[in-house]
C-alpha positions as CSV (number, residue, x, y, z in Angstrom):
1,M,35.6,-0.6,-113.1
2,N,37.9,-2.8,-111.4
3,E,36.1,-4.2,-108.1
4,R,37.8,-6.4,-105.7
5,P,36.4,-9.8,-105.9
6,R,34.4,-11.2,-102.9
7,G,33.9,-14.8,-101.9
8,E,30.5,-16.2,-101.9
9,D,30.7,-17.6,-98.4
10,G,32.3,-14.7,-96.6
11,P,33.8,-11.3,-96.9
12,A,36.4,-10.4,-99.3
13,E,39.7,-11.9,-98.8
14,G,41.9,-10.1,-96.4
15,T,39.1,-8.3,-94.7
16,P,39.1,-8.8,-90.8
17,E,36.0,-10.3,-89.4
18,Y,34.5,-8.0,-86.7
19,H,31.0,-9.4,-87.1
20,W,30.9,-10.2,-83.3
21,L,31.4,-6.6,-82.5
22,Y,28.8,-4.9,-84.7
23,G,25.8,-7.0,-83.9
24,G,24.7,-8.1,-87.3
25,Q,27.0,-5.9,-89.4
26,P,29.1,-7.3,-92.3
27,G,30.5,-10.7,-91.6
28,R,27.7,-11.7,-89.0
29,P,25.6,-14.6,-90.0
30,G,22.2,-13.6,-91.2
31,P,18.9,-14.5,-89.7
32,Q,18.2,-17.3,-92.2
33,G,20.3,-20.3,-92.9
34,G,23.4,-18.8,-91.4
35,Q,24.1,-16.8,-94.6
36,P,26.3,-13.8,-94.2
37,A,24.7,-10.4,-94.6
38,S,25.7,-8.5,-97.7
39,P,28.2,-5.8,-97.0
40,S,27.4,-2.3,-97.8
41,P,28.7,-1.3,-101.2
42,S,31.8,0.6,-101.3
43,P,31.2,4.2,-101.8
44,S,31.8,5.4,-105.3
45,T,31.1,8.1,-107.7
46,S,29.4,7.9,-111.0
47,D,32.2,9.6,-112.8
48,G,35.3,8.0,-111.4
49,P,36.9,4.8,-110.3
50,P,35.6,3.3,-107.0
51,R,37.3,4.3,-103.8
52,P,39.3,1.7,-102.0
53,P,37.6,0.4,-98.9
54,R,38.2,2.4,-95.7
55,P,40.0,0.6,-92.9
56,D,37.7,-0.8,-90.2
57,E,36.8,1.7,-87.6
58,T,35.6,1.2,-84.0
59,R,32.0,1.9,-83.9
60,M,30.0,3.1,-80.8
61,M,27.5,0.7,-79.4
62,P,24.0,1.9,-79.9
63,T,22.4,3.3,-76.8
64,M,19.9,1.0,-75.2
65,S,16.9,2.4,-73.4
66,R,16.4,1.2,-69.7
67,P,13.6,-1.2,-69.4
68,S,10.6,0.0,-67.6
69,S,9.6,-1.4,-64.2
70,A,7.0,-3.6,-65.8
71,S,9.5,-5.2,-68.2
72,A,12.4,-5.2,-65.7
73,P,12.0,-8.9,-64.7
74,A,11.8,-10.1,-68.3
75,A,14.8,-8.0,-69.3
76,A,16.8,-9.2,-66.3
77,Q,15.9,-12.7,-67.0
78,S,17.0,-12.5,-70.6
79,A,20.3,-11.0,-69.5
80,G,20.9,-14.0,-67.2
81,T,20.4,-12.2,-63.9
82,P,17.9,-13.2,-61.2
83,P,14.6,-11.3,-61.4
84,T,13.9,-8.6,-58.9
85,P,11.2,-9.7,-56.4
86,P,7.9,-7.9,-56.6
87,P,7.0,-5.3,-54.0
88,L,5.1,-6.3,-50.9
89,A,1.4,-6.2,-51.2
90,P,-0.1,-3.2,-49.3
91,T,-1.3,-3.9,-45.8
92,P,-5.0,-3.3,-45.3
93,G,-5.5,0.1,-43.9
94,D,-2.1,1.3,-45.2
95,P,-2.5,2.4,-48.8
96,G,1.2,3.1,-49.1
97,G,2.2,-0.5,-48.5
98,R,4.3,0.6,-45.4
99,R,4.7,-1.7,-42.4
100,P,2.3,-0.9,-39.6
101,R,3.8,1.2,-36.8
102,R,4.3,-0.4,-33.4
103,P,2.0,1.1,-30.7
104,R,3.8,3.7,-28.7
105,R,5.0,2.5,-25.3
106,R,4.1,5.9,-23.7
107,G,0.4,5.5,-24.5
108,G,0.4,2.1,-22.8
109,V,2.1,3.4,-19.7
110,R,-0.3,6.2,-19.4
111,R,-3.2,3.9,-19.6
112,W,-1.9,1.7,-16.8
113,L,-1.2,4.8,-14.7
114,R,-4.8,5.8,-15.1
115,I,-6.0,2.4,-14.0
116,V,-3.7,2.4,-10.9
117,L,-4.8,5.9,-10.0
118,V,-8.5,4.9,-10.2
119,L,-7.9,1.8,-8.0
120,L,-6.0,3.9,-5.5
121,L,-8.9,6.4,-5.3
122,L,-11.4,3.6,-4.8
123,W,-9.3,2.1,-2.1
124,V,-8.9,5.4,-0.3
125,A,-12.7,5.9,-0.5
126,Y,-13.2,2.5,1.0
127,L,-10.9,3.3,3.9
128,V,-12.9,6.5,4.6
129,V,-16.4,5.3,4.0
130,V,-16.3,2.2,6.2
131,P,-15.5,4.1,9.4
132,L,-18.1,6.7,8.6
133,Y,-20.7,4.0,8.0
134,V,-19.7,2.2,11.3
135,W,-19.7,5.4,13.3
136,G,-23.5,5.7,13.0
137,K,-23.8,2.5,15.0
138,V,-21.5,3.5,17.8
139,E,-23.1,4.0,21.3
140,K,-22.7,7.6,22.7
141,V,-22.2,8.1,26.4
142,E,-23.1,11.1,28.6
143,W,-20.0,11.7,30.6
144,E,-19.4,15.4,31.2
145,P,-20.1,16.2,34.9
146,E,-22.0,19.3,36.0
147,G,-20.7,22.0,38.3
148,D,-17.2,23.3,38.6
149,R,-14.5,21.7,36.6
150,P,-10.8,22.4,36.0
151,A,-10.2,25.1,33.3
152,D,-9.2,24.2,29.8
153,Q,-5.6,23.0,29.6
154,P,-3.1,22.6,26.7
155,G,-3.0,19.3,24.9
156,T,-5.8,16.6,24.9
157,T,-6.5,14.2,27.7
158,Y,-8.7,11.1,27.3
159,L,-10.2,9.0,30.1
160,M,-10.4,5.4,29.0
161,V,-12.5,3.0,31.1
162,G,-12.7,-0.8,30.7
163,S,-16.0,-1.9,32.1
164,D,-16.5,-5.3,33.7
165,S,-20.1,-5.4,32.5
166,R,-21.1,-8.7,30.9
167,A,-23.8,-6.9,28.9
168,G,-23.7,-8.1,25.3
169,L,-22.1,-11.4,26.1
170,S,-24.1,-14.6,25.6
171,K,-24.0,-17.4,28.2
172,E,-21.6,-19.4,26.0
173,E,-19.3,-16.4,25.6
174,R,-19.2,-15.7,29.3
175,K,-18.3,-19.4,29.9
176,E,-15.6,-19.3,27.1
177,L,-14.1,-16.0,28.4
178,A,-14.3,-17.1,32.1
179,T,-16.1,-13.8,33.0
180,G,-18.7,-15.4,35.3
181,N,-22.3,-14.2,35.6
182,S,-21.7,-11.2,37.9
183,G,-24.3,-8.5,37.5
184,S,-21.9,-5.8,38.6
185,H,-21.1,-2.7,36.5
186,L,-17.7,-1.6,37.7
187,A,-14.7,0.1,36.1
188,D,-12.2,-2.7,35.7
189,T,-9.6,-0.6,34.0
190,I,-9.0,3.2,34.3
191,M,-6.4,4.9,32.2
192,V,-5.5,8.5,31.4
193,L,-4.0,9.2,27.9
194,H,-2.5,12.6,27.4
195,T,-1.3,13.9,24.1
196,G,0.3,17.3,23.3
197,D,3.6,19.0,22.4
198,G,5.6,16.3,24.2
199,P,5.5,12.5,24.2
200,N,2.2,10.7,24.6
201,L,1.7,9.5,28.1
202,L,-0.5,6.5,29.2
203,M,-1.1,6.5,33.0
204,S,-2.9,3.8,34.8
205,L,-5.1,4.5,37.8
206,P,-5.4,1.1,39.7
207,R,-9.1,0.4,40.2
208,D,-8.5,-0.2,43.9
209,S,-6.9,3.2,44.4
210,I,-8.3,4.8,47.6
211,V,-9.6,8.3,46.8
212,D,-12.3,10.8,47.8
213,I,-15.5,10.3,45.8
214,P,-17.6,13.4,45.6
215,G,-20.7,12.9,47.8
216,R,-19.7,9.4,48.7
217,G,-16.7,9.8,50.9
218,T,-13.4,7.8,50.7
219,S,-13.6,4.5,48.7
220,K,-12.0,2.6,45.8
221,I,-12.0,4.7,42.7
222,N,-13.9,2.1,40.6
223,A,-16.8,2.5,43.1
224,A,-17.5,6.0,41.6
225,Y,-18.5,4.3,38.3
226,A,-20.8,1.9,40.2
227,Y,-22.4,4.9,42.1
228,G,-22.9,7.4,39.3
229,G,-21.6,6.0,36.1
230,P,-19.2,7.9,33.7
231,K,-20.2,11.3,35.0
232,L,-19.3,10.6,38.6
233,L,-16.1,8.7,37.6
234,V,-14.9,11.7,35.5
235,R,-15.7,14.1,38.3
236,T,-13.8,11.9,40.8
237,V,-10.7,11.8,38.5
238,E,-10.8,15.5,37.9
239,Q,-11.2,16.4,41.6
240,N,-8.3,14.1,42.7
241,T,-5.8,15.0,39.9
242,G,-6.7,18.5,38.8
243,I,-6.5,17.3,35.2
244,R,-9.4,18.2,32.9
245,I,-10.8,15.3,30.9
246,D,-11.5,16.3,27.3
247,D,-12.9,13.1,25.8
248,Y,-14.2,9.8,27.1
249,V,-13.8,6.2,25.7
250,E,-15.3,3.0,27.2
251,I,-14.7,-0.6,26.2
252,G,-16.7,-3.6,27.3
253,L,-15.3,-6.7,28.9
254,G,-15.6,-8.6,25.6
255,G,-14.1,-5.8,23.6
256,V,-10.5,-6.8,24.3
257,A,-11.1,-10.3,22.9
258,G,-13.0,-9.0,19.9
259,V,-10.4,-6.4,18.9
260,V,-7.5,-8.9,19.4
261,D,-9.2,-11.5,17.2
262,A,-10.0,-8.8,14.6
263,V,-6.3,-8.0,14.1
264,G,-5.4,-11.7,14.0
265,G,-3.9,-12.0,17.5
266,I,-1.1,-10.2,19.4
267,E,2.1,-11.0,21.1
268,I,2.4,-11.1,24.9
269,C,5.6,-11.5,27.0
270,P,4.9,-12.7,30.5
271,E,7.9,-12.7,32.8
272,T,6.8,-15.9,34.5
273,A,4.5,-18.8,33.8
274,M,1.0,-17.7,34.8
275,K,-2.0,-19.9,35.7
276,D,-5.1,-18.3,37.0
277,P,-8.3,-20.4,36.9
278,L,-10.5,-17.4,37.9
279,A,-9.4,-15.5,34.8
280,G,-9.2,-18.5,32.6
281,L,-5.4,-18.0,32.1
282,D,-2.7,-20.6,31.6
283,V,0.4,-19.4,29.7
284,K,4.1,-20.1,29.8
285,K,7.0,-17.8,30.4
286,G,8.3,-15.7,27.5
287,C,6.9,-14.1,24.3
288,Q,4.1,-15.9,22.6
289,E,1.1,-15.4,20.3
290,A,-2.2,-14.8,22.1
291,D,-5.7,-14.9,20.7
292,G,-8.6,-12.7,22.0
293,K,-9.5,-15.1,24.9
294,T,-5.9,-15.4,26.2
295,A,-5.3,-11.6,25.8
296,L,-8.4,-10.8,27.9
297,A,-7.5,-13.3,30.6
298,Y,-3.9,-11.9,30.7
299,S,-5.2,-8.4,31.2
300,R,-7.7,-9.4,33.9
301,S,-5.5,-11.7,36.0
302,R,-4.3,-10.4,39.4
303,H,-3.8,-13.7,41.4
304,T,-0.5,-14.7,39.9
305,S,1.7,-12.0,41.4
306,G,2.4,-10.6,44.8
307,I,1.5,-7.1,43.7
308,G,-2.0,-7.9,42.5
309,D,-3.7,-5.0,40.8
310,I,-0.4,-3.3,40.0
311,A,0.7,-6.3,37.9
312,R,-2.7,-6.4,36.2
313,V,-2.6,-2.8,35.0
314,K,0.9,-3.5,33.7
315,H,-0.5,-6.4,31.6
316,Q,-3.4,-4.2,30.5
317,R,-1.0,-1.5,29.1
318,E,1.0,-4.3,27.4
319,V,-2.1,-5.6,25.7
320,V,-3.1,-2.0,24.6
321,A,0.3,-1.4,23.1
322,A,0.3,-4.8,21.3
323,V,-3.2,-4.1,19.9
324,G,-1.9,-0.7,18.7
325,D,1.0,-2.3,16.9
326,A,-1.3,-4.8,15.2
327,V,-3.8,-2.1,14.1
328,L,-1.0,0.0,12.5
329,S,0.3,-3.0,10.6
330,P,0.3,-2.3,6.8
331,W,-1.6,-5.6,6.4
332,T,-4.6,-4.0,8.2
333,F,-5.0,-1.5,5.4
334,I,-4.1,-3.8,2.5
335,N,-6.4,-6.6,3.5
336,P,-10.0,-5.5,3.1
337,V,-11.4,-8.4,5.2
338,R,-9.2,-7.6,8.1
339,Y,-9.9,-3.9,7.9
340,W,-13.6,-4.5,7.8
341,R,-13.5,-6.9,10.7
342,L,-11.5,-4.5,12.8
343,V,-13.6,-1.4,12.1
344,S,-16.9,-3.2,12.3
345,A,-16.0,-4.6,15.7
346,V,-16.0,-1.0,17.2
347,P,-19.8,-0.7,17.8
348,D,-20.0,-4.0,19.5
349,F,-17.4,-3.2,22.1
350,F,-16.7,0.5,22.2
351,A,-18.7,3.5,23.4
352,F,-17.6,7.1,23.0
353,G,-18.5,10.2,24.9
354,E,-21.1,12.6,23.6
355,G,-19.6,15.3,21.4
356,M,-16.8,13.0,20.2
357,G,-17.0,12.7,16.4
358,P,-15.2,10.3,14.0
359,V,-12.3,12.7,13.6
360,Q,-11.7,12.9,17.3
361,A,-12.1,9.2,17.6
362,G,-9.5,8.7,14.9
363,R,-7.1,11.0,16.7
364,W,-7.6,9.0,19.9
365,A,-6.9,5.7,18.0
366,M,-3.7,7.1,16.5
367,A,-2.6,8.4,19.9
368,M,-3.2,4.9,21.4
369,T,-0.9,3.4,18.8
370,H,1.9,5.9,19.6
371,V,2.3,5.7,23.3
372,D,5.7,6.9,24.3
373,L,5.5,6.7,28.2
374,S,3.5,4.1,30.0
375,C,3.3,3.9,33.8
376,V,1.2,3.7,36.9
377,V,0.4,6.8,39.0
378,P,3.1,7.1,41.7
379,L,2.1,5.0,44.7
380,A,3.0,5.1,48.4
381,S,2.2,1.5,49.2
382,L,0.7,-1.8,48.0
383,E,-2.6,-0.7,49.6
384,V,-2.9,1.4,46.5
385,R,-2.6,4.8,48.0
386,W,-1.1,7.5,45.8
387,D,2.1,9.2,46.8
388,E,0.9,12.7,47.3
389,E,4.2,14.5,46.5
390,R,5.2,12.5,43.5
391,S,1.8,12.1,42.0
392,E,1.1,15.8,42.3
393,R,4.3,16.5,40.3
394,M,3.2,14.1,37.6
395,F,-0.2,15.6,37.5
396,G,1.3,19.0,37.2
397,H,3.3,18.1,34.1
398,I,0.2,16.7,32.5
399,R,-1.9,19.9,33.3
400,K,0.8,22.1,31.8
401,D,1.5,19.8,28.9
402,T,5.2,19.5,29.8
403,V,5.4,15.7,29.9
404,G,8.6,15.9,27.9
405,D,10.3,17.6,30.9
406,M,9.0,15.1,33.5
407,P,11.7,13.2,35.3
408,K,11.8,9.5,34.3
409,A,11.7,8.5,37.9
410,L,8.1,9.7,38.1
411,C,6.9,7.3,35.4
412,Q,7.4,3.7,36.7
413,A,5.6,0.5,35.6
414,D,4.9,-0.4,39.2
415,G,4.2,3.1,40.5
416,G,7.6,3.3,42.1
417,I,6.9,1.0,45.1
418,S,9.6,-1.5,44.3
């Protein structure tokens, strides 16, 4: 046979070198000493001459299996690419290695709403329980007179009496409040409060009003209280006005000072400078803050004006209205200390008529803080005699609960004597 000679250090002469393409096929250096691998023998038959070598053909690259995840970093590193970072370690309590979920905002909001609701319920309970507790200490007064009385009338009418009794005041308090040591027990202030379908009306009956006192003849109206206490006073008011009294409220002389201090003071607005040593009053003209002592003196003074008792009842209504505004202040119900001081002061200074419960007392207090019309009973003269015609017209509107239809001329701060 006639074979084509092959060089010792390489492929046969004239054969292209594709060893870089075949990965260790003919022409690629062997693993030892850089010797070339022996080429595959040319195909031949045993009974004929050898075939000429076939031209080089393009061969397919062998398929390489994808490295498993465990060997991926090593394979990537051998290929020259940066290794894939390992997966995050599982978080305790989360076997899947997932990030923990953020707490739901809705659940937190509901929790806070529950807390706020509980606090509100506790606060409402406090506002209700304190008056009920204090009510058990309030003095009850027998006030309903016996015998014939006016028939029931629409609306509700309260008789409010400010007593000049010094009972309950110490020697030091009497000196501080300039009340003196009188042992009298007179009605220093008399007011009628009517509530119904129309506006709330607060009408003052000057204590020096000349009226007929049942069984006692003609005298000043406050003498009825001295003669027969609340029962005779109520009977006198009903007989002279024809108005049926539904409930009775009495406040001691020190009560004004106590309530004013409990609400942190009030504002008064005297039209002139006032100085009254007998009442312990010394204030300048214009609106100003007043503590309990000043407010009491302001409501008692009657020696700084030419109209005497008429000016005093005007100041009394001014103090009542200012106290009502202070009581209804939101701060009264937000501040537990102020609320406690105000409510707990009631037994020390207030007395309520027999048959009046805490609900009725609450209605009275609300009515006092919503006075729409404030005036003196129509008067005929400074001698404090009532004007028969005009006063009867006013009384008629109260009896019929038609205060809203009452002419404004009937409700005057000085009784219409100016």
